[in-house]
N, C-alpha and C positions, 0 to 999 in steps of 0.2 A: 362232359365238357360244357362250359358256360357259353351261351350264345354270344356272338360278336355284337358290338354296338354299345351304347352308353348304358350304365347300370340302371336297373329298374327303379322308377321313382324319380329320376332326374329328367328335366325337360330336354328334348333333343334340340340342339342349336338350329335356329331357323324354323322351328316347329313348336311354338310355345304351347305349354299345357293348356287345354281348354278347361273352362270353369265347369265344375260338376263332375270331373273325373275322379275326384278324391276330396276328402274333407280338408278344409282350410282352417288351420288353428287360429283362434283369436288370441291365444296366449303369446306374450312377447318372448323373444329369444333371451335366454339368460346364460350367464357364465360361458362355458365352453361351446355352447350352441351358437354363439355370436361368431360368425365366420368372415369377418372383414378385417383388413389389415390395421385400421386405426379408427378411433371413435372420438367424438367430442364429449369429454367426460364432465359429468356434473356430480359434485360431492353429495353426501347424505343430507346436508342442510341446505342444498340448493346452490352452493357456491360453484362458480365456473372454474374448473381445473384447467381446461384447454384441450387441445388435440393431442392425444397420446396413442401409442400403439396399443392394440388390444391385449398384448401380453402384459404390458405395464399396468393396464387397467385391471386385468385379472389378478395381478400380483397385489395391487392396492386393495382390491376387494377381499382377498384372502387374509391380508394383514389386518384388515379392519373387521374381519369376521362378518362380512356382508356379501351380498350378491351383486353381480354386475348385470343390470337389466337394460335392454335396448328399448328406449322409450320413444324414439323417433327414427324408425328404420329407413324412411325415405329421404332423410336429410343427407347432405353431402359434406363431411362424412356423417354417418349415423350418430345420433345422440344416445349416450348410455349413462345410466345413473347408478350410483352406489346406494343400495338400500337393503333392508331386511325384507326379502320378497314374500316370505311366508306371512309376516305381519301385515304387509301391504295388501295381500290378497284377502286376509281375514277382515281387515278394516273396510276394504272395498265392498265385501259381501255384506257386512253389517249396514253400511250406508245404503246399499241397494235395497236391502230389506226394509229399512226405515222409509226410504223414498216410496216404495210400493205401498207400504202401510199407510202413508200420509196422503197418497194420491186419492183424489175424489173423482169418482166416475160421474162427472157432471153430464146431465142430460139436458138438451135444449128443447124446451116446450115452445109451442107457438100459439098465439091468439091473434085473431083478425078483427079489426074494427073498421067501421065506416066513418068518414069525416064528420057527418052529422048524426052521430049515434044518439039514441034515446038515453036520457039520464038513467033509467032503470037498467037498461042494457049495459051502460058503462059501469055501473056499480057491480053488476054480475061479472063482467069481464075483469074488472079490477080485483074482484074476489079470487078469480082464478090465478091471476098474477101473484097475489099475496100468498096463495096456497103453494104455488110452484116455488116461489122464493124461499118460503119457510121450509120446503123440502130440500133445499140446497140446489135447485135446478136453475139454469139460465132460462130466460124467456125472450123469444123473438116476437116482437110486436109488429104486426103488419097492418098498415092503413091502406084500405082498398079504395081507389078513386074510380068513379064512373062518369062517363060523359063530360059535362062541363066542369065537374069537380077537379079534373086534372089541371085546369087553369088556375086553381087556387091551392097550391101546395102549402100555403101558410096555415090552412085549416088543419092539415095533418100534423104539422110541426107543433101547433098549439096543443093539440090533443095529446101528442106524445110527451110534450113538456109537462102537461098537467098530470099524466099518469106517472111519469118519473118522480115528480114532486110528491105525489100521493103515497108512493111506496119507498121513499128515500130511506126510511128507517130499516128496511129489509134488504135493499139492493141499490146498486149504482149503475149508471149507463156505461156500458162497455163499448158500444158501437153507436155513435151518434146517428140521428135520423139521416137516411140516405134514400134518394129517389131511385127506384128500380122499375122502370117502365110505368105501368099504371099503379104501382104500389110504392109505399114509403116504409122503410124498415128500420127498426131500432132494436138493439139487444140490451137487456138488463141482466146483470149478474148478481147473485146473492152475496151479501157481506160475508157469510159463513159458508164453509165447505160442507158438502153433503155428509161427510163423516162426522162433523161437529153437530149437525142437526140430529143425526141418528143417536149420537151419544146423549144429547139433551133429552131426546124422546125416551131413551132407555132409562135415564135418571128420573124423569117425570113418572114413568110407569112404575118404577121401583118404589118411588115415594108414595104413589097412590096405593100400591099394594100394601105397603107398611101401614098406612093410615087405616085401610080397611081391616087389617089384622088387629090393630089396636082397638078399633071400634067393636070388633067381634068379641075380643077378650073382655071389654067393658060390659 
């Protein structure tokens, strides 16, 4: 004999299901899994059909050889669209793969300067910024003020402006100079993504290898 009470898997009235008791599907409801009396129907080309009963919407989907997909379940009434769901899932997966492929895992490097930095030290620090930007990384430049230097923030701004101008061919200022306590911070981002720099480096290495092989043959 089946135990009394609501069927297993359905929430008990007044006692909502707690998160974590079972997997929550990210897939939208489609076709006969849509259990609402009516939906706001959108056609396959984005045209607004209007509010129709779910039975009529399913009939239209069948006649069009398409699926009825619930795209906005929390709307009142829910919004459903006529589409080829298999094709939609495939195209979405392709776009997601391309997006992941094109993502650049940008790393933020940091260099610290003093407002009255020595010219040689400045050139060294600038060299680090150039190297970071060429590698496709962002650079957080921090000016550290001490003592009375805090009363002259224009020194830090001038130094940051000079640095930004010196590396403008490799990167641009993404975060303008901002005072942060005793420090002033600016962020410079590379013009090219990390993946582009890696591709250029591979191409350069391949070219150098080819030239060496040609010299060896000669």
